[in-house]
C-alpha positions in Angstrom: 55.8 76.4 180.9 59.0 76.8 182.5 60.9 79.6 180.5 63.9 80.2 182.4 67.5 79.5 180.8 69.2 76.4 181.2 72.4 77.9 183.0 74.3 74.3 183.4 77.6 73.9 181.5 78.0 72.2 178.4 79.5 68.5 178.3 83.0 67.8 178.5 83.6 65.8 175.3 87.0 63.9 175.1 88.9 63.6 171.4 92.0 61.9 171.4 94.1 62.7 168.3 96.7 59.8 168.8 98.1 57.7 171.2 101.1 55.4 171.4 105.2 55.7 171.4 104.6 57.8 167.8 103.0 60.6 169.5 100.5 61.4 172.0 97.6 64.5 171.9 94.1 64.9 173.2 91.5 67.4 173.5 89.1 68.2 176.1 86.3 70.5 175.1 83.4 72.2 176.6 81.1 74.3 174.1 83.6 76.9 172.8 86.4 76.3 174.5 88.9 73.6 175.0 92.4 72.3 176.2 94.9 70.1 174.4 96.7 67.6 176.8 100.0 66.9 175.8 101.2 67.4 172.4 103.9 64.9 171.1 102.3 65.4 167.5 103.6 67.6 164.7 101.6 71.4 164.5 100.3 69.9 161.4 99.0 66.6 162.5 97.6 68.9 165.3 95.6 71.1 163.5 94.6 68.2 160.9 93.2 65.9 163.0 91.3 68.7 165.2 89.5 69.6 162.1 89.0 66.1 161.5 87.2 65.3 164.1 85.3 68.6 164.1 87.1 70.4 166.5 88.4 74.5 165.9 92.0 74.9 166.8 91.2 78.6 167.9 89.1 76.8 171.1 92.0 75.8 172.5 92.9 77.8 175.6 96.2 75.9 176.7 98.2 72.8 176.2 98.8 70.8 179.3 102.0 68.6 179.8 102.5 65.7 181.7 106.2 65.0 181.0 108.5 66.0 178.6 109.3 62.9 176.6 109.6 63.5 173.1 106.2 61.6 172.3 104.3 64.3 174.5 106.3 67.8 173.8 107.8 67.3 170.2 104.8 69.4 168.9 104.7 71.5 171.9 106.6 75.0 170.6 105.5 75.1 167.2 101.7 74.3 168.2 101.8 76.6 171.3 103.6 79.3 169.5 101.3 79.4 166.4 98.1 79.3 168.1 99.7 81.8 171.0 98.2 79.9 173.2 100.5 79.6 177.0 101.7 75.7 178.3 101.1 74.4 181.7 103.7 71.9 183.0 105.6 71.9 186.4 108.8 73.6 186.7 111.1 70.8 186.7 109.3 69.8 183.2 109.8 73.1 182.0 113.7 73.3 183.0 113.8 69.9 181.0 111.8 71.0 177.7 113.6 73.5 175.6 111.0 76.1 174.6 113.8 78.8 173.7 111.8 81.3 175.0 109.3 81.1 172.3 106.1 79.9 174.6 104.8 81.2 177.3 105.1 78.6 180.3 102.9 78.6 183.5 104.4 76.6 186.3 101.8 74.5 188.8 102.1 72.4 191.8 101.3 68.6 191.1 98.0 67.9 194.0 96.8 71.8 193.5 94.1 72.8 191.3 94.2 75.9 188.8 91.7 77.3 186.3 92.0 77.5 182.2 89.4 79.2 181.2 86.4 77.5 182.2 88.0 74.8 183.3 89.4 73.6 186.5 92.8 71.4 186.2 93.9 69.3 188.9 97.2 67.5 188.2 98.0 64.9 190.2 101.5 62.6 190.2 102.1 59.5 188.7 105.1 57.0 189.0 106.8 56.8 185.6 110.8 57.8 184.8 111.2 61.4 184.1 111.5 64.3 186.5 108.1 65.2 187.7 105.3 63.1 185.5 101.6 64.1 186.5 98.2 62.8 185.2 95.2 65.2 184.9 91.3 66.0 185.8 89.8 68.4 183.8 86.4 69.5 184.8 83.5 71.7 184.3 81.1 71.9 187.2 80.7 68.4 188.3 82.0 66.6 184.5 84.9 65.4 184.7 87.6 63.9 182.3 90.8 61.9 183.5 93.9 61.1 182.0 96.9 59.3 183.0 99.2 57.4 180.6 103.0 56.9 181.1 103.0 55.2 184.8 104.4 52.1 186.1 102.6 50.9 188.8 98.9 51.2 190.3 98.6 53.2 193.4 95.8 54.5 195.3 96.2 58.0 194.7 95.7 57.3 190.9 92.9 55.5 191.2 90.9 57.8 194.1 91.4 60.6 191.1 89.9 58.9 188.1 87.2 57.1 190.0 85.7 60.8 190.4 85.7 61.2 186.6 82.9 59.9 183.8 85.4 59.6 181.1 88.8 58.5 181.1 91.9 57.6 179.3 94.1 55.1 180.9 97.4 53.1 179.7 97.3 49.7 178.5 101.0 49.7 177.2 101.8 45.9 177.0 101.4 42.4 177.6 103.8 41.0 179.7 104.6 37.7 177.7 104.9 40.1 174.1 107.2 42.2 176.0 109.6 39.6 177.0 109.8 37.9 173.7 109.4 40.6 171.5 112.5 42.9 170.0 113.2 45.0 172.8 116.5 45.1 174.5 116.6 43.6 177.9 117.5 47.0 179.5 114.3 49.0 177.6 112.5 46.1 178.5 113.4 46.3 181.9 112.6 50.0 181.8 109.4 49.2 180.6 108.3 46.5 183.5 109.4 48.6 186.2 107.4 50.8 188.8 108.5 54.0 186.8 107.9 52.7 183.0 104.4 51.8 181.5 101.4 49.7 182.5 100.6 46.1 181.2 97.9 45.4 180.6 97.0 43.2 183.9 98.2 46.5 185.9 95.8 48.6 183.8 92.8 45.8 184.3 93.8 46.3 187.9 93.1 50.0 187.9 89.9 49.4 185.8 88.4 47.1 188.1 88.4 49.5 190.8 86.8 51.9 188.3 83.7 49.4 188.5 80.9 51.4 190.9 82.5 54.7 190.7 81.1 57.6 188.4 83.5 56.4 185.1 81.1 55.8 182.2 83.7 55.5 179.6 87.4 54.2 179.8 89.8 54.8 176.5 92.4 52.7 176.4 95.2 54.3 175.3 99.5 54.1 174.3 99.3 50.8 173.4 102.9 49.7 172.2 102.5 48.7 168.7 105.6 46.1 169.3 104.4 44.7 172.5 100.3 44.6 172.4 97.6 43.5 170.6 94.2 45.6 170.5 92.1 42.3 171.5 94.4 41.3 174.4 94.2 45.2 176.0 90.4 44.4 175.7 90.2 41.1 176.9 92.0 42.2 179.8 89.3 45.0 180.4 86.3 43.1 180.1 87.7 40.8 182.6 88.1 43.6 184.8 85.0 44.8 184.3 83.8 41.7 184.7 85.2 40.9 188.2 84.2 44.3 189.5 80.8 43.7 189.1 81.3 40.7 190.7 82.8 42.7 193.9 79.9 45.8 193.2 76.6 43.6 192.1 75.4 43.5 188.7 73.3 46.5 189.0 77.0 48.6 188.9 76.8 51.5 186.0 78.2 49.7 182.9 81.3 51.1 181.7 82.1 51.6 177.9 85.5 50.5 176.2 86.8 52.5 173.6 90.9 52.0 172.4 92.2 55.1 171.0 94.3 54.8 168.0 97.6 56.0 166.5 97.3 57.3 163.3 93.8 59.2 163.8 91.4 61.2 166.2 89.2 58.7 168.4 86.7 60.5 169.9 84.6 59.5 172.8 80.7 60.3 172.5 78.9 61.3 175.0 
């Protein structure tokens, strides 16, 4: 019998604590270590939702910030200070967030990876109407989780980064018809639909179709608009994209499981 110890790293898991216009935060964890991606919920909610999902907040090594909009940073100052963890963001983002010198900020450059505990973090630029927005790939060994929300258009860089991941959190923000006929004022509708706004179901489906045949096994549909989308519409677009992807790559392509991130409670992506 071979009694050699298994030195392979623990598998990565993703728990989304909340996703939508009322606040965004996700935890990527492996073994006894974790990182928080965005902190748009209150510190109280971050801690409560982590504990309800069976996660220990003391395992958090850092907060990774995608951009400075309040639904991604409103709880950052209190949470990082209470847990004594640094916040990683671009220099431009740091300049746009008021942390009053109470949080240790560590700057990174999009396109250049950096370590956080056992994780390797790869930030990549996304098109959104903030000073320097990014998505993240978080990896341990060969296992990788990708997060791309708050982007207004599809580009090759985003697709290429997500194709390297096993699990992906991808924005499915709005249905175009619902947006155009909905309650938003016209200037806000234009902003959402712009190249630096938010992904429609059809745009997100285009990205999803390109993930068929890659390393991706699970996709969490995130940042659904409460006023301009419905779960069934987002899922229908996603399922159509998977079928179209299979037609291109062959029926033997690795299946991709779909889940929808909720706003009011944690959503766990199981291995």
